[in-house]
KOLVO-961036 format. One record per residue (C-alpha): residue number from 1; chain; x, y, z. Coordinates in pm, 1 decimal. Layout:
resi,chain,X,Y,Z
NUM,A,X,Y,Z
...
END
This chain:
resi,chain,X,Y,Z
1,A,-474.5,16298.9,-743.0
2,A,-176.3,16000.0,-828.1
3,A,166.1,16070.9,-678.8
4,A,472.6,16149.7,-483.2
5,A,496.5,16382.7,-283.4
6,A,920.3,16448.9,-216.8
7,A,963.1,16527.3,98.5
8,A,1214.5,16859.2,175.6
9,A,1385.1,17022.5,520.4
10,A,1294.0,17412.0,564.4
11,A,1333.6,17671.0,775.7
12,A,1119.4,17866.2,661.8
13,A,708.4,17762.6,804.5
14,A,577.1,17878.4,379.0
15,A,760.0,17566.1,250.0
16,A,659.0,17323.9,431.1
17,A,443.6,17081.7,316.7
18,A,98.5,17067.0,479.0
19,A,-18.9,17289.8,749.9
20,A,-262.2,17181.4,992.3
21,A,-690.0,17299.8,952.5
22,A,-906.4,17294.7,1250.1
23,A,-1272.2,17341.8,1127.0
24,A,-1564.4,17358.0,1444.9
25,A,-1836.9,17039.5,1199.1
26,A,-2157.6,17265.0,1155.0
27,A,-2367.6,16951.8,1251.2
28,A,-2204.8,16804.7,1587.4
29,A,-2004.9,17124.2,1653.3
30,A,-1638.7,16863.7,1738.6
31,A,-1340.3,17007.6,1623.9
32,A,-1238.5,16850.0,1309.5
33,A,-878.1,16871.1,1161.1
34,A,-691.3,16803.5,833.6
35,A,-389.2,16790.9,642.1
36,A,-358.8,16944.4,345.1
37,A,-74.4,17162.3,118.9
38,A,-80.8,17471.9,184.6
39,A,69.5,17876.0,25.1
40,A,194.7,18116.7,270.5
41,A,153.9,18508.5,73.9
42,A,227.4,18820.7,292.3
43,A,30.0,18671.8,555.2
44,A,-247.1,18486.5,371.3
45,A,-301.7,18120.3,412.7
46,A,-405.0,17972.3,19.3
47,A,-598.4,17677.8,73.9
48,A,-749.5,17474.3,-204.9
49,A,-1009.5,17193.3,-203.4
50,A,-1240.4,17013.4,-410.5
51,A,-1551.3,17090.1,-156.4
52,A,-1479.9,16863.5,150.1
53,A,-1661.1,16884.9,419.8
54,A,-1408.8,17127.1,597.9
55,A,-1529.2,17371.7,326.0
56,A,-1892.3,17284.9,479.1
57,A,-1788.5,17333.2,803.9
58,A,-1576.0,17713.2,730.5
59,A,-1877.5,17873.6,535.1
60,A,-2074.6,17794.9,836.5
61,A,-1859.7,17945.5,1111.6
62,A,-1497.9,18055.9,966.9
63,A,-1368.9,18072.8,1283.7
64,A,-1051.7,17791.5,1210.5
65,A,-661.8,17713.0,1382.7
66,A,-392.7,17623.9,1219.1
67,A,-65.1,17515.1,1274.2
68,A,211.7,17519.4,1005.5
69,A,493.7,17308.7,1178.9
70,A,523.1,17390.5,1578.9
71,A,294.9,17739.6,1583.7
72,A,-85.9,17740.2,1598.0
73,A,-308.8,18106.9,1552.2
74,A,-695.3,18067.4,1542.4
75,A,-778.2,18272.2,1282.9
76,A,-1092.0,18328.5,972.9
77,A,-1099.1,18171.4,706.1
78,A,-1288.1,18256.4,358.6
79,A,-1349.3,18169.6,11.4
80,A,-1168.5,18358.6,-207.4
81,A,-1408.4,18597.6,-434.7
82,A,-1228.5,18798.6,-613.7
83,A,-1078.4,18729.7,-968.0
84,A,-803.1,18924.4,-957.6
85,A,-670.2,18710.7,-570.2
86,A,-804.7,18394.4,-706.0
87,A,-606.2,18323.5,-995.2
88,A,-297.5,18401.0,-800.7
89,A,-399.1,18191.4,-489.4
90,A,-418.7,17911.6,-754.0
91,A,-98.2,18008.5,-929.7
92,A,106.9,18014.0,-627.3
93,A,-39.6,17637.7,-476.6
94,A,36.1,17530.8,-855.7
95,A,401.2,17697.2,-806.5
96,A,462.7,17573.9,-451.7
97,A,389.6,17238.2,-552.5
98,A,465.8,17079.0,-883.1
99,A,839.7,17082.5,-804.6
100,A,792.9,16825.5,-582.9
101,A,515.2,16619.9,-692.0
102,A,492.5,16335.3,-921.7
103,A,130.5,16379.2,-997.0
104,A,-79.4,16592.8,-1205.4
105,A,-146.1,16936.7,-1081.0
106,A,-274.4,17169.5,-1393.7
107,A,-680.5,17014.8,-1305.0
108,A,-689.0,17065.6,-949.6
109,A,-545.3,17453.5,-995.2
110,A,-791.3,17560.6,-1241.5
111,A,-1125.3,17306.5,-1035.4
112,A,-1053.1,17370.8,-664.7
113,A,-1248.7,17580.5,-491.7
114,A,-936.2,17875.2,-328.2
115,A,-1007.4,17985.9,42.4
116,A,-789.1,18234.9,219.0
117,A,-661.4,18172.4,561.7
118,A,-572.9,18536.0,735.9
119,A,-260.6,18450.8,924.2
120,A,-89.1,18716.1,962.3
121,A,-342.9,18854.8,1169.4
122,A,-522.8,18537.1,1377.7
123,A,-454.1,18492.6,1765.0
124,A,-121.3,18233.5,1866.2
125,A,-241.6,17969.5,2084.0
END
């Protein structure tokens, strides 16, 4: 995905550009943190992936930590599999980033793997 993100300031954590997801390495057992785009809706944090290692890690161990701004929560991740959640999750992410990203997002929104993290149910860490 080529292009640049236009940063913005906000007090709403859902409007921030990035969150930080920490998974447990499926082989090493070590913590692995990534910076990733996200959308937050009704207490669920949605992510899109190209099948990277972090997805393999959370498939082996769904316990994750997510940091948005200054707030961190221990939570559980899951692959989005229901069609009634899949399409809206993809749309949320594309609509959030389209106004602030100079590249093309349609293919990313169509082909990436959607992941959900139960942010509202997570324990503060």
